[in-house]
C-alpha angles and dihedrals in degrees: 000000000000115000093234089078121081114206122197137164116267115264137174090252091061097054093096090057090062096060096080090041091057088051094049096044103036106012088239127132119212129176121237089240092057093048092046090056092046094049094045103095093149090120086070092052099256136068144173099032097166147078135233127208117208132189127229090280093056093251119143109247101167137016138184126182142165122203120227122229140155125254132193109229117177092331096314129104114233133178115249136169136211121218111233146144098038110171144156126190109253091239092058102043120125094038097103096253095131094056095041095051093042094053092048090050094050092048091050094049096046091050089048095057105272111153101188134022115194141160149170105237120188124236093272094051100039098081091053093051093048100039101034106026104038096244124158120225100220109173141333121251117240119236119205115195128194112190120207121206098226139117102282098230097151096050090049094050091044091057088055090054100252142065104079096097092047090050092047090056090049093047091047089060087066100028110043114206114239126231126250093252089059094056111132123230088220120093141148094268098050093039090053088053090240136134116250148137112315110256098203135129092287092053089045093053094043093052091057090087086079133065096262137114142177121239138170121247118180088346092304123114116237126185111216140181133191124210115132088324140022113270123195108212102174141350138198118253111295139168122229096270093047091050092050091049090053092049092049089051091052092046091057091049093048091049091052097050101035106259109142102189141046117195131195119181123189143153113260093256097065112117099226092061091089090050092049092054090062095053111110116266095351115154123216131190141157112265137172118349130247106231135175140191111268117247101049121140092210115109100238093188088073095052124099131194139183129187087269087075093059117101088232096061 
C-alpha cells in the first residue's frame, strides 16, 4: 500500500466524509442522518466494523464495512456480520485498496467476536471476493417476479429520482403499517426450520432506516419495501392458498397505483418457494449469490435468507 494513503477505522465522526465518496463511486446521494442510522448496529452489541482510506487532502477515497447483527444458530445467538458498502473512488481504483481494507475489517471483526461474515456480492464484485478474499460462493438466491400490466408510474418517477415516498404514503392508505408490539414471532426463516438473522424488536428498529414497513394482509403480516417495484421481504406462516390470496391482493393494489412488478427473493431452502412456483405466470430465476468468508464453524447449509436480510432492504 502506498504511503500517500491514510487508513483508519470507521467512526461516527467520519460518516460525513463518505457522502461524496458514495456519489463518486455509485452516483448516489445519501444524507448523513441516513448513513448514521445504517451504520449504528450498537443494538446488536457491535458497531463500526470497517476502515476508511483517505488521500493527502483528508478526503475519503475508499471504504469497506461489514454490519453486525445477531443470528440464531441451533438455538444459540451468535454475532454475525454482512459485507456491504464496498467502494473505491474511480480515480484510485487498481491500487489494492479494496483488498487491504477488507482484510483489515475481517481481522478486526473476527478478533472482536464475530462468528460468521457473509454477503451477497454482485457479478462485478464476486470474483474479487472469491479469488482475493478467500470467500466461498455457497448458493444463488432465487428471484420470483410477478409482472403487472399497468401504467408504470412508480418506475418512471423513480428514474427521475423521486416518487417513492409519495407512493409509500399512497400504499399506506391501503396497507396500514403495524406497531412494534404487534410483531409476529412467525417468519420465513423460523417457519422453514432454518437458522437465520434474529427478527426481533432490535432488528425491527434497525431496519427502519430503510423505506420498508410491515402490514397485515388477510390477517397475515407481510414485510414490504418500495423502490421502483414492490419487494416482499418476509411473511408470516401461510399455506399455499393463503399465499396466493395475499399475492392477488397485492397485484390489485399495484395495478391501481402504477407499480408494474412484485419481487420476492429467497434462498432455495425457504418453504414458500414451492407455493410461489404454482402462482400463475410467476417468473423465477437464479440471482445474486450468498457467499461467506472461508473458515467459519457455522453450518451454512442450515441458514436461510430473504431480501429482508440485505442491507439495502
